[in-house]
KOLTORNU-325737 format. One record per atom (N, C-alpha, C): x, y, z; residue number from 1. Coordinates in steps of 0.1 Angstrom, whole numbers, plus 2048, in hexadecimal, padded with zeros to 3 digits. Example, Ala and Ser with C-alpha at 12.3 -4.5 7.8 and 13.67 -1.06 7.14 Angstrom:
BEGIN
u=884	v=7C7	w=84E	seq=1
u=87B	v=7D3	w=84E	seq=1
u=884	v=7DF	w=84E	seq=1
u=880	v=7EA	w=847	seq=2
u=889	v=7F5	w=847	seq=2
u=881	v=800	w=84F	seq=2
END
This chain:
BEGIN
u=808	v=7F4	w=800	seq=1
u=800	v=800	w=800	seq=1
u=809	v=80C	w=800	seq=1
u=806	v=816	w=7F7	seq=2
u=80E	v=822	w=7F6	seq=2
u=808	v=82C	w=7FF	seq=2
u=811	v=832	w=806	seq=3
u=80D	v=83D	w=810	seq=3
u=811	v=84A	w=80A	seq=3
u=807	v=853	w=80A	seq=4
u=80A	v=860	w=805	seq=4
u=80C	v=86A	w=810	seq=4
u=817	v=871	w=80F	seq=5
u=81A	v=87B	w=81A	seq=5
u=812	v=887	w=818	seq=5
u=813	v=890	w=820	seq=6
u=80C	v=89D	w=820	seq=6
u=810	v=8A6	w=814	seq=6
u=81E	v=8A6	w=812	seq=7
u=823	v=8AD	w=806	seq=7
u=81E	v=8A8	w=7F9	seq=7
u=81E	v=89B	w=7F8	seq=8
u=819	v=895	w=7EC	seq=8
u=80A	v=898	w=7E9	seq=8
u=803	v=897	w=7F4	seq=9
u=7F5	v=89B	w=7F3	seq=9
u=7F3	v=8A9	w=7EE	seq=9
u=7FB	v=8B2	w=7F2	seq=10
u=7FA	v=8C0	w=7EE	seq=10
u=7FD	v=8C1	w=7DF	seq=10
u=807	v=8B9	w=7DB	seq=11
u=80B	v=8BA	w=7CD	seq=11
u=800	v=8B5	w=7C4	seq=11
u=7F9	v=8AA	w=7C9	seq=12
u=7EE	v=8A4	w=7C1	seq=12
u=7E3	v=8AE	w=7C0	seq=12
u=7E0	v=8B4	w=7CB	seq=13
u=7D5	v=8BE	w=7CB	seq=13
u=7D8	v=8CA	w=7C2	seq=13
u=7E5	v=8CE	w=7C2	seq=14
u=7E9	v=8D9	w=7B9	seq=14
u=7E7	v=8D5	w=7AB	seq=14
u=7EB	v=8C9	w=7A7	seq=15
u=7EA	v=8C5	w=799	seq=15
u=7DB	v=8C4	w=795	seq=15
u=7D3	v=8BF	w=79E	seq=16
u=7C5	v=8BE	w=79B	seq=16
u=7BF	v=8CC	w=799	seq=16
u=7C3	v=8D6	w=7A1	seq=17
u=7BE	v=8E3	w=79F	seq=17
u=7C3	v=8E9	w=792	seq=17
u=7D0	v=8E6	w=78F	seq=18
u=7D5	v=8EB	w=782	seq=18
u=7CD	v=8E6	w=776	seq=18
u=7CA	v=8D8	w=777	seq=19
u=7C3	v=8D2	w=76C	seq=19
u=7B5	v=8D8	w=76B	seq=19
u=7AF	v=8D9	w=776	seq=20
u=7A1	v=8DF	w=776	seq=20
u=7A1	v=8ED	w=771	seq=20
u=7AC	v=8F5	w=774	seq=21
u=7AD	v=902	w=76F	seq=21
u=7AF	v=903	w=760	seq=21
u=7B7	v=8F9	w=75B	seq=22
u=7B9	v=8F9	w=74C	seq=22
u=7AC	v=8F5	w=745	seq=22
u=7A5	v=8EB	w=74B	seq=23
u=798	v=8E7	w=744	seq=23
u=78E	v=8F3	w=744	seq=23
u=78E	v=8FA	w=750	seq=24
u=785	v=905	w=751	seq=24
u=789	v=910	w=747	seq=24
u=796	v=912	w=745	seq=25
u=79B	v=91C	w=73C	seq=25
u=797	v=919	w=72E	seq=25
u=799	v=90C	w=72A	seq=26
u=795	v=908	w=71D	seq=26
u=786	v=909	w=71A	seq=26
u=77E	v=906	w=725	seq=27
u=770	v=907	w=723	seq=27
u=76C	v=916	w=722	seq=27
u=772	v=91F	w=729	seq=28
u=770	v=92D	w=728	seq=28
u=773	v=932	w=71A	seq=28
u=77F	v=92E	w=715	seq=29
u=782	v=932	w=708	seq=29
u=778	v=92E	w=6FD	seq=29
u=773	v=921	w=6FE	seq=30
u=769	v=91C	w=6F5	seq=30
u=75C	v=924	w=6F6	seq=30
u=759	v=927	w=703	seq=31
u=74C	v=92F	w=705	seq=31
u=74E	v=93D	w=6FF	seq=31
u=75A	v=943	w=701	seq=32
u=75C	v=950	w=6FB	seq=32
u=75B	v=950	w=6EC	seq=32
u=762	v=946	w=6E6	seq=33
u=761	v=945	w=6D7	seq=33
u=753	v=943	w=6D2	seq=33
u=74B	v=93B	w=6DA	seq=34
u=73D	v=939	w=6D6	seq=34
u=735	v=946	w=6D7	seq=34
u=738	v=94E	w=6E1	seq=35
u=731	v=95A	w=6E3	seq=35
u=734	v=964	w=6D8	seq=35
u=742	v=964	w=6D5	seq=36
u=746	v=96E	w=6CA	seq=36
u=740	v=96A	w=6BD	seq=36
u=740	v=95D	w=6BA	seq=37
u=73A	v=959	w=6AD	seq=37
u=72B	v=95B	w=6AD	seq=37
u=725	v=959	w=6B8	seq=38
u=717	v=95C	w=6B9	seq=38
u=714	v=96B	w=6B7	seq=38
u=71C	v=973	w=6BD	seq=39
u=71A	v=982	w=6BB	seq=39
u=71C	v=986	w=6AD	seq=39
u=727	v=980	w=6A7	seq=40
u=729	v=984	w=699	seq=40
u=71E	v=97F	w=690	seq=40
u=718	v=973	w=693	seq=41
u=70D	v=96F	w=68B	seq=41
u=701	v=978	w=68C	seq=41
u=6FF	v=97C	w=699	seq=42
u=6F3	v=985	w=69C	seq=42
u=6F6	v=993	w=695	seq=42
u=702	v=998	w=695	seq=43
u=705	v=9A4	w=68F	seq=43
u=704	v=9A3	w=680	seq=43
u=708	v=998	w=67A	seq=44
u=707	v=996	w=66C	seq=44
u=6F8	v=995	w=667	seq=44
u=6F0	v=98E	w=670	seq=45
u=6E2	v=98E	w=66D	seq=45
u=6DB	v=99B	w=66D	seq=45
u=6DF	v=9A3	w=677	seq=46
u=6D9	v=9B1	w=678	seq=46
u=6DD	v=9B9	w=66C	seq=46
u=6EA	v=9B8	w=668	seq=47
u=6EF	v=9BF	w=65C	seq=47
u=6E8	v=9BB	w=650	seq=47
u=6E5	v=9AE	w=64F	seq=48
u=6DE	v=9A9	w=643	seq=48
u=6D0	v=9AF	w=643	seq=48
u=6C9	v=9AF	w=64F	seq=49
u=6BC	v=9B5	w=64F	seq=49
u=6BC	v=9C3	w=64B	seq=49
u=6C6	v=9CB	w=651	seq=50
u=6C7	v=9D9	w=64E	seq=50
u=6C9	v=9DB	w=63F	seq=50
u=6D2	v=9D3	w=639	seq=51
u=6D5	v=9D4	w=62B	seq=51
u=6C8	v=9D1	w=622	seq=51
u=6C1	v=9C6	w=626	seq=52
u=6B5	v=9C3	w=61F	seq=52
u=6AA	v=9CE	w=620	seq=52
u=6A9	v=9D4	w=62C	seq=53
u=6A0	v=9DF	w=62E	seq=53
u=6A4	v=9EB	w=626	seq=53
u=6B1	v=9EE	w=626	seq=54
u=6B5	v=9FA	w=61E	seq=54
u=6B4	v=9F7	w=610	seq=54
u=6B6	v=9EB	w=60B	seq=55
u=6B5	v=9E8	w=5FD	seq=55
u=6A6	v=9E8	w=5F9	seq=55
u=69D	v=9E4	w=602	seq=56
u=68F	v=9E5	w=5FF	seq=56
u=68A	v=9F3	w=5FE	seq=56
u=690	v=9FC	w=606	seq=57
u=68C	v=A0A	w=607	seq=57
u=691	v=A12	w=5FB	seq=57
u=69A	v=A0C	w=5F3	seq=58
u=6A0	v=A14	w=5E8	seq=58
u=695	v=A17	w=5DE	seq=58
u=693	v=A24	w=5DA	seq=59
u=689	v=A28	w=5D1	seq=59
u=68F	v=A27	w=5C3	seq=59
u=687	v=A23	w=5B9	seq=60
u=68C	v=A22	w=5AB	seq=60
u=690	v=A30	w=5A6	seq=60
u=699	v=A31	w=59D	seq=61
u=69E	v=A3E	w=597	seq=61
u=692	v=A44	w=590	seq=61
u=691	v=A51	w=591	seq=62
u=686	v=A59	w=58A	seq=62
u=687	v=A57	w=57B	seq=62
u=67A	v=A56	w=575	seq=63
u=67A	v=A55	w=567	seq=63
u=67D	v=A62	w=55F	seq=63
u=67D	v=A61	w=552	seq=64
u=680	v=A6D	w=54A	seq=64
u=676	v=A79	w=54D	seq=64
u=67B	v=A85	w=54D	seq=65
u=672	v=A90	w=550	seq=65
u=668	v=A92	w=544	seq=65
u=65B	v=A94	w=548	seq=66
u=651	v=A96	w=53F	seq=66
u=653	v=AA3	w=537	seq=66
u=64E	v=AA3	w=52B	seq=67
u=64F	v=AAF	w=523	seq=67
u=645	v=ABA	w=527	seq=67
u=646	v=AC6	w=522	seq=68
u=63D	v=AD1	w=526	seq=68
u=62F	v=ACD	w=522	seq=68
u=62D	v=AC7	w=516	seq=69
u=61F	v=AC4	w=512	seq=69
u=619	v=AB9	w=51A	seq=69
u=621	v=AAF	w=51E	seq=70
u=61C	v=AA4	w=527	seq=70
u=617	v=AA9	w=535	seq=70
u=61E	v=AB4	w=539	seq=71
u=61B	v=AB9	w=547	seq=71
u=60F	v=AC3	w=546	seq=71
u=60C	v=AC9	w=53A	seq=72
u=602	v=AD4	w=53A	seq=72
u=5F7	v=AD2	w=52F	seq=72
u=5F6	v=AC5	w=52A	seq=73
u=5ED	v=AC3	w=51F	seq=73
u=5DE	v=AC4	w=524	seq=73
u=5DB	v=AC2	w=531	seq=74
u=5CE	v=AC2	w=536	seq=74
u=5C7	v=AD0	w=534	seq=74
u=5CF	v=ADB	w=536	seq=75
u=5CA	v=AE8	w=534	seq=75
u=5CE	v=AEE	w=526	seq=75
u=5D9	v=AE9	w=520	seq=76
u=5DD	v=AEE	w=513	seq=76
u=5D4	v=AEA	w=508	seq=76
u=5CF	v=ADD	w=508	seq=77
u=5C6	v=AD9	w=4FD	seq=77
u=5B9	v=AE0	w=4FD	seq=77
u=5B2	v=AE1	w=508	seq=78
u=5A5	v=AE9	w=508	seq=78
u=5A7	v=AF8	w=504	seq=78
u=5B2	v=AFE	w=50A	seq=79
u=5B4	v=B0C	w=506	seq=79
u=5B8	v=B0E	w=4F8	seq=79
u=5C0	v=B04	w=4F3	seq=80
u=5C3	v=B05	w=4E4	seq=80
u=5B7	v=B03	w=4DB	seq=80
u=5AE	v=AFA	w=4DF	seq=81
u=5A2	v=AF8	w=4D7	seq=81
u=599	v=B05	w=4D8	seq=81
u=598	v=B0A	w=4E4	seq=82
u=591	v=B17	w=4E5	seq=82
u=597	v=B22	w=4DD	seq=82
u=5A4	v=B23	w=4DD	seq=83
u=5AA	v=B2D	w=4D5	seq=83
u=5A8	v=B2C	w=4C6	seq=83
u=5A8	v=B1F	w=4C1	seq=84
u=5A6	v=B1D	w=4B3	seq=84
u=597	v=B21	w=4B0	seq=84
u=58E	v=B1D	w=4B9	seq=85
u=580	v=B21	w=4B6	seq=85
u=57E	v=B30	w=4B6	seq=85
u=584	v=B37	w=4BF	seq=86
u=583	v=B46	w=4BF	seq=86
u=589	v=B4C	w=4B3	seq=86
u=595	v=B47	w=4AF	seq=87
u=59B	v=B4C	w=4A2	seq=87
u=593	v=B49	w=496	seq=87
u=58C	v=B3D	w=496	seq=88
u=584	v=B3A	w=48A	seq=88
u=578	v=B43	w=48A	seq=88
u=571	v=B46	w=496	seq=89
u=566	v=B4F	w=496	seq=89
u=56A	v=B5D	w=492	seq=89
u=576	v=B61	w=497	seq=90
u=57B	v=B6F	w=493	seq=90
u=57E	v=B70	w=484	seq=90
u=582	v=B65	w=47E	seq=91
u=585	v=B65	w=470	seq=91
u=577	v=B66	w=468	seq=91
u=56D	v=B5E	w=46D	seq=92
u=560	v=B5F	w=466	seq=92
u=55A	v=B6D	w=468	seq=92
u=55C	v=B73	w=474	seq=93
u=556	v=B80	w=476	seq=93
u=55D	v=B8A	w=46E	seq=93
u=56B	v=B89	w=46C	seq=94
u=572	v=B92	w=463	seq=94
u=56D	v=B91	w=455	seq=94
u=56B	v=B85	w=450	seq=95
u=566	v=B84	w=442	seq=95
u=558	v=B8A	w=441	seq=95
u=550	v=B87	w=44B	seq=96
u=542	v=B8D	w=44A	seq=96
u=543	v=B9C	w=44B	seq=96
u=54C	v=BA1	w=453	seq=97
u=54D	v=BB0	w=453	seq=97
u=551	v=BB6	w=446	seq=97
u=55B	v=BAF	w=440	seq=98
u=560	v=BB4	w=433	seq=98
u=555	v=BB4	w=428	seq=98
u=54D	v=BA9	w=428	seq=99
u=543	v=BA7	w=41E	seq=99
u=538	v=BB1	w=421	seq=99
u=534	v=BB3	w=42E	seq=100
u=529	v=BBD	w=431	seq=100
u=52D	v=BCB	w=42E	seq=100
u=53A	v=BCE	w=430	seq=101
u=53E	v=BDC	w=42D	seq=101
u=53F	v=BDE	w=41E	seq=101
u=543	v=BD4	w=416	seq=102
u=543	v=BD6	w=408	seq=102
u=535	v=BD8	w=402	seq=102
u=52B	v=BD1	w=408	seq=103
u=51D	v=BD2	w=403	seq=103
u=517	v=BE0	w=407	seq=103
u=51A	v=BE4	w=413	seq=104
u=515	v=BF1	w=418	seq=104
u=51B	v=BFD	w=410	seq=104
u=527	v=BFB	w=40B	seq=105
u=52D	v=C06	w=403	seq=105
u=52A	v=C05	w=3F4	seq=105
u=522	v=BFB	w=3F0	seq=106
u=51F	v=BFA	w=3E2	seq=106
u=514	v=C04	w=3DD	seq=106
u=514	v=C06	w=3D0	seq=107
u=50A	v=C0F	w=3CB	seq=107
u=4FB	v=C0A	w=3CD	seq=107
u=4F8	v=BFE	w=3CA	seq=108
u=4EA	v=BF9	w=3CC	seq=108
u=4E5	v=BFB	w=3DA	seq=108
u=4EE	v=BF8	w=3E4	seq=109
u=4EA	v=BF9	w=3F2	seq=109
u=4E7	v=C08	w=3F6	seq=109
u=4F0	v=C11	w=3F3	seq=110
u=4EE	v=C1F	w=3F7	seq=110
u=4E2	v=C25	w=3EF	seq=110
u=4E0	v=C21	w=3E3	seq=111
u=4D5	v=C27	w=3DB	seq=111
u=4C8	v=C22	w=3E0	seq=111
u=4C7	v=C15	w=3E3	seq=112
u=4BA	v=C0F	w=3E8	seq=112
u=4B7	v=C14	w=3F6	seq=112
u=4C0	v=C16	w=3FF	seq=113
u=4BD	v=C1B	w=40C	seq=113
u=4B9	v=C2A	w=40B	seq=113
u=4BF	v=C32	w=403	seq=114
u=4BB	v=C40	w=402	seq=114
u=4AD	v=C41	w=3FC	seq=114
u=4A9	v=C38	w=3F2	seq=115
u=49C	v=C39	w=3ED	seq=115
u=491	v=C34	w=3F7	seq=115
u=495	v=C2B	w=3FF	seq=116
u=48B	v=C26	w=40A	seq=116
u=489	v=C31	w=414	seq=116
u=494	v=C37	w=418	seq=117
u=493	v=C42	w=423	seq=117
u=48B	v=C4E	w=41E	seq=117
u=48C	v=C51	w=411	seq=118
u=485	v=C5C	w=40C	seq=118
u=476	v=C5A	w=407	seq=118
u=472	v=C4D	w=408	seq=119
u=465	v=C49	w=403	seq=119
u=45B	v=C4C	w=40E	seq=119
u=450	v=C52	w=40A	seq=120
u=445	v=C56	w=414	seq=120
u=43D	v=C4A	w=418	seq=120
u=43B	v=C40	w=40F	seq=121
u=434	v=C34	w=413	seq=121
u=43B	v=C2C	w=41D	seq=121
u=449	v=C2B	w=41B	seq=122
u=451	v=C23	w=424	seq=122
u=451	v=C2A	w=432	seq=122
u=452	v=C37	w=431	seq=123
u=452	v=C3F	w=43E	seq=123
u=445	v=C3D	w=446	seq=123
u=43A	v=C3C	w=43E	seq=124
u=42D	v=C3A	w=444	seq=124
u=42B	v=C2C	w=44A	seq=124
u=431	v=C22	w=444	seq=125
u=430	v=C15	w=449	seq=125
u=43A	v=C12	w=454	seq=125
u=446	v=C16	w=453	seq=126
u=451	v=C13	w=45D	seq=126
u=454	v=C1E	w=466	seq=126
u=452	v=C2B	w=462	seq=127
u=455	v=C36	w=46A	seq=127
u=463	v=C3B	w=468	seq=127
u=467	v=C46	w=46E	seq=128
u=474	v=C4C	w=46D	seq=128
u=47A	v=C4E	w=47B	seq=128
u=487	v=C4C	w=47C	seq=129
u=491	v=C4A	w=471	seq=129
u=491	v=C3B	w=46D	seq=129
u=494	v=C39	w=460	seq=130
u=495	v=C2B	w=45B	seq=130
u=4A4	v=C27	w=45B	seq=130
u=4A7	v=C1C	w=461	seq=131
u=4B5	v=C17	w=463	seq=131
u=4B7	v=C0A	w=45C	seq=131
u=4C3	v=C08	w=456	seq=132
u=4C6	v=BFB	w=450	seq=132
u=4CA	v=BF1	w=45B	seq=132
u=4C8	v=BE5	w=459	seq=133
u=4CC	v=BDA	w=462	seq=133
u=4D9	v=BD3	w=45D	seq=133
u=4DC	v=BC9	w=465	seq=134
u=4E8	v=BC1	w=461	seq=134
u=4E4	v=BB5	w=458	seq=134
u=4ED	v=BAD	w=454	seq=135
u=4EB	v=BA1	w=44D	seq=135
u=4E5	v=BA4	w=43F	seq=135
u=4EB	v=BAC	w=437	seq=136
u=4E7	v=BAE	w=429	seq=136
u=4E9	v=BA1	w=421	seq=136
u=4DF	v=B9C	w=41C	seq=137
u=4E0	v=B90	w=414	seq=137
u=4E0	v=B92	w=405	seq=137
u=4E5	v=B89	w=3FE	seq=138
u=4E6	v=B8A	w=3EF	seq=138
u=4F4	v=B8B	w=3EB	seq=138
u=4F6	v=B91	w=3DF	seq=139
u=503	v=B91	w=3D9	seq=139
u=504	v=B9D	w=3CF	seq=139
u=511	v=BA2	w=3CE	seq=140
u=514	v=BAE	w=3C5	seq=140
u=521	v=BAA	w=3BE	seq=140
u=520	v=BAA	w=3B1	seq=141
u=52B	v=BA7	w=3A9	seq=141
u=52E	v=BB2	w=39F	seq=141
u=53B	v=BB7	w=3A0	seq=142
u=53F	v=BC3	w=398	seq=142
u=54C	v=BBF	w=391	seq=142
u=54C	v=BC2	w=384	seq=143
u=558	v=BC0	w=37C	seq=143
u=55A	v=BCC	w=373	seq=143
u=561	v=BD6	w=379	seq=144
u=563	v=BE2	w=371	seq=144
u=556	v=BEA	w=370	seq=144
u=552	v=BED	w=364	seq=145
u=546	v=BF5	w=361	seq=145
u=539	v=BEC	w=360	seq=145
u=53A	v=BDF	w=363	seq=146
u=52F	v=BD6	w=362	seq=146
u=52E	v=BCE	w=36F	seq=146
u=522	v=BC9	w=371	seq=147
u=51F	v=BC2	w=37D	seq=147
u=511	v=BBF	w=37F	seq=147
u=50D	v=BB9	w=38A	seq=148
u=4FF	v=BB6	w=38E	seq=148
u=4FE	v=BB6	w=39D	seq=148
u=4F2	v=BB8	w=3A2	seq=149
u=4EF	v=BB8	w=3B0	seq=149
u=4E2	v=BB2	w=3B3	seq=149
u=4E1	v=BAA	w=3BD	seq=150
u=4D4	v=BA4	w=3C2	seq=150
u=4D5	v=BA3	w=3D1	seq=150
u=4D0	v=BAD	w=3D8	seq=151
u=4D2	v=BAD	w=3E6	seq=151
u=4C5	v=BB0	w=3EE	seq=151
u=4C5	v=BAD	w=3FB	seq=152
u=4B9	v=BB0	w=403	seq=152
u=4BF	v=BB7	w=410	seq=152
u=4B9	v=BC3	w=412	seq=153
u=4BE	v=BCC	w=41D	seq=153
u=4B3	v=BCC	w=428	seq=153
u=4B6	v=BC8	w=434	seq=154
u=4AD	v=BC9	w=43F	seq=154
u=4AC	v=BD7	w=444	seq=154
u=4A0	v=BDD	w=447	seq=155
u=49E	v=BEA	w=44C	seq=155
u=494	v=BEA	w=457	seq=155
u=495	v=BF4	w=45F	seq=156
u=48B	v=BF5	w=46B	seq=156
u=489	v=C03	w=46E	seq=156
u=47D	v=C06	w=474	seq=157
u=479	v=C13	w=478	seq=157
u=471	v=C12	w=485	seq=157
u=46C	v=C1D	w=48A	seq=158
u=465	v=C1D	w=497	seq=158
u=458	v=C15	w=496	seq=158
u=452	v=C13	w=48A	seq=159
u=445	v=C0C	w=488	seq=159
u=446	v=BFE	w=484	seq=159
u=452	v=BFA	w=47F	seq=160
u=453	v=BEC	w=47A	seq=160
u=460	v=BE9	w=473	seq=160
u=460	v=BDE	w=46D	seq=161
u=46C	v=BD9	w=465	seq=161
u=469	v=BD5	w=457	seq=161
u=473	v=BD5	w=44F	seq=162
u=471	v=BD1	w=441	seq=162
u=47E	v=BCD	w=43A	seq=162
u=47C	v=BCB	w=42D	seq=163
u=488	v=BC7	w=424	seq=163
u=487	v=BCF	w=417	seq=163
u=493	v=BD3	w=413	seq=164
u=495	v=BD9	w=406	seq=164
u=49B	v=BCF	w=3FC	seq=164
u=494	v=BCC	w=3F1	seq=165
u=498	v=BC3	w=3E7	seq=165
u=49D	v=BCA	w=3DB	seq=165
u=4AA	v=BC7	w=3D8	seq=166
u=4B1	v=BCF	w=3CD	seq=166
u=4B6	v=BC5	w=3C2	seq=166
u=4B2	v=BC7	w=3B6	seq=167
u=4B8	v=BBF	w=3AB	seq=167
u=4BC	v=BCA	w=3A0	seq=167
u=4C9	v=BC9	w=39D	seq=168
u=4CF	v=BD4	w=394	seq=168
u=4DA	v=BCE	w=38B	seq=168
u=4DC	v=BD5	w=380	seq=169
u=4E7	v=BD1	w=377	seq=169
u=4F0	v=BDE	w=375	seq=169
u=4FD	v=BDC	w=374	seq=170
u=505	v=BE7	w=371	seq=170
u=50A	v=BE7	w=363	seq=170
u=506	v=BF1	w=35B	seq=171
u=509	v=BF1	w=34D	seq=171
u=510	v=BFF	w=34A	seq=171
u=51C	v=BFE	w=344	seq=172
u=524	v=C0A	w=341	seq=172
u=526	v=C13	w=34D	seq=172
u=528	v=C0D	w=358	seq=173
u=52B	v=C14	w=365	seq=173
u=51F	v=C19	w=36C	seq=173
u=512	v=C17	w=367	seq=174
u=506	v=C1C	w=36E	seq=174
u=4FE	v=C10	w=372	seq=174
u=4F8	v=C11	w=37E	seq=175
u=4EF	v=C07	w=383	seq=175
u=4E1	v=C09	w=37E	seq=175
u=4DB	v=BFF	w=378	seq=176
u=4CD	v=C00	w=373	seq=176
u=4C5	v=BF6	w=37C	seq=176
u=4BB	v=BFB	w=383	seq=177
u=4B4	v=BF3	w=38C	seq=177
u=4A7	v=BEC	w=386	seq=177
u=4A6	v=BDF	w=388	seq=178
u=49B	v=BD8	w=383	seq=178
u=490	v=BD6	w=38E	seq=178
u=495	v=BD5	w=39A	seq=179
u=48C	v=BD3	w=3A6	seq=179
u=491	v=BDC	w=3B1	seq=179
u=488	v=BE4	w=3B7	seq=180
u=48C	v=BEC	w=3C3	seq=180
u=47F	v=BED	w=3CB	seq=180
u=47D	v=BE4	w=3D4	seq=181
u=471	v=BE3	w=3DB	seq=181
u=473	v=BE2	w=3EA	seq=181
u=469	v=BE6	w=3F2	seq=182
u=46A	v=BE5	w=401	seq=182
u=45E	v=BDC	w=405	seq=182
u=461	v=BD2	w=40C	seq=183
u=457	v=BC9	w=412	seq=183
u=456	v=BCB	w=421	seq=183
u=44A	v=BD0	w=426	seq=184
u=448	v=BD2	w=434	seq=184
u=443	v=BC6	w=43A	seq=184
u=449	v=BC2	w=446	seq=185
u=444	v=BB6	w=44D	seq=185
u=436	v=BB7	w=451	seq=185
u=42F	v=BAC	w=44D	seq=186
u=420	v=BAC	w=450	seq=186
u=417	v=BB2	w=445	seq=186
u=41D	v=BB8	w=43B	seq=187
u=416	v=BBE	w=430	seq=187
u=417	v=BB6	w=423	seq=187
u=40C	v=BB3	w=41C	seq=188
u=40D	v=BAA	w=410	seq=188
u=413	v=BB2	w=404	seq=188
u=411	v=BBF	w=403	seq=189
u=415	v=BC6	w=3F8	seq=189
u=423	v=BCD	w=3FA	seq=189
u=42A	v=BCD	w=3EF	seq=190
u=437	v=BD4	w=3F0	seq=190
u=437	v=BE2	w=3EB	seq=190
u=440	v=BEB	w=3F0	seq=191
u=441	v=BF9	w=3EB	seq=191
u=44B	v=BF9	w=3E0	seq=191
u=447	v=BFD	w=3D4	seq=192
u=451	v=BFE	w=3C9	seq=192
u=458	v=C0B	w=3C9	seq=192
u=464	v=C0B	w=3CC	seq=193
u=46C	v=C18	w=3CC	seq=193
u=470	v=C1D	w=3BE	seq=193
u=46E	v=C15	w=3B4	seq=194
u=471	v=C1A	w=3A6	seq=194
u=466	v=C23	w=3A1	seq=194
u=45A	v=C22	w=3A7	seq=195
u=44F	v=C2B	w=3A3	seq=195
u=451	v=C39	w=3A9	seq=195
u=458	v=C3A	w=3B4	seq=196
u=45A	v=C47	w=3BA	seq=196
u=465	v=C4F	w=3B3	seq=196
u=465	v=C5C	w=3B4	seq=197
u=470	v=C64	w=3AE	seq=197
u=47D	v=C60	w=3B5	seq=197
u=487	v=C5E	w=3AD	seq=198
u=494	v=C5A	w=3B2	seq=198
u=49A	v=C65	w=3BB	seq=198
u=4A1	v=C61	w=3C5	seq=199
u=4A8	v=C6A	w=3CE	seq=199
u=4B6	v=C6D	w=3C9	seq=199
u=4B9	v=C7A	w=3C7	seq=200
u=4C6	v=C7E	w=3C2	seq=200
u=4D0	v=C7E	w=3CD	seq=200
END
């Protein structure tokens, strides 16, 4: 039987403690490594989540800038159509004004109006002053010293309204009248201005 002295026992206990300390040290190192790797994995996962979130939040690049017409067509098209309509109406009005002015300055128009204003029968039916109206209808064609006219002149006075009917031919520079009559509204008979003395 082997007898262990007190010093030997102390040495054995010291070795045991040293072994236990080494084992504990190795276990601590492994635990630390595991914690480090675990923290790195967690950090990597959070980074990936952040990256995914940031990538999902990226807005697409803006498209090409719209042209001026694409941005303003909603008001430009109606206003453009309205402008064209106004210009067209102004063109028609200008043509009408030119034609009306040419008829009013013609010989048959001025002669017929003067004869109607000086006629006593017309004054009795329509009253005085006798005024011409708008929208002279008919046509006047003049080519040098020849031409023809067939027009209707609206007139009105304090007592009523009527029309002057003129048919004439221009021969050698002079107008010769075939028809020069006044029709009073509501009256069956016409007033023949050719029967009255001509107004100079």
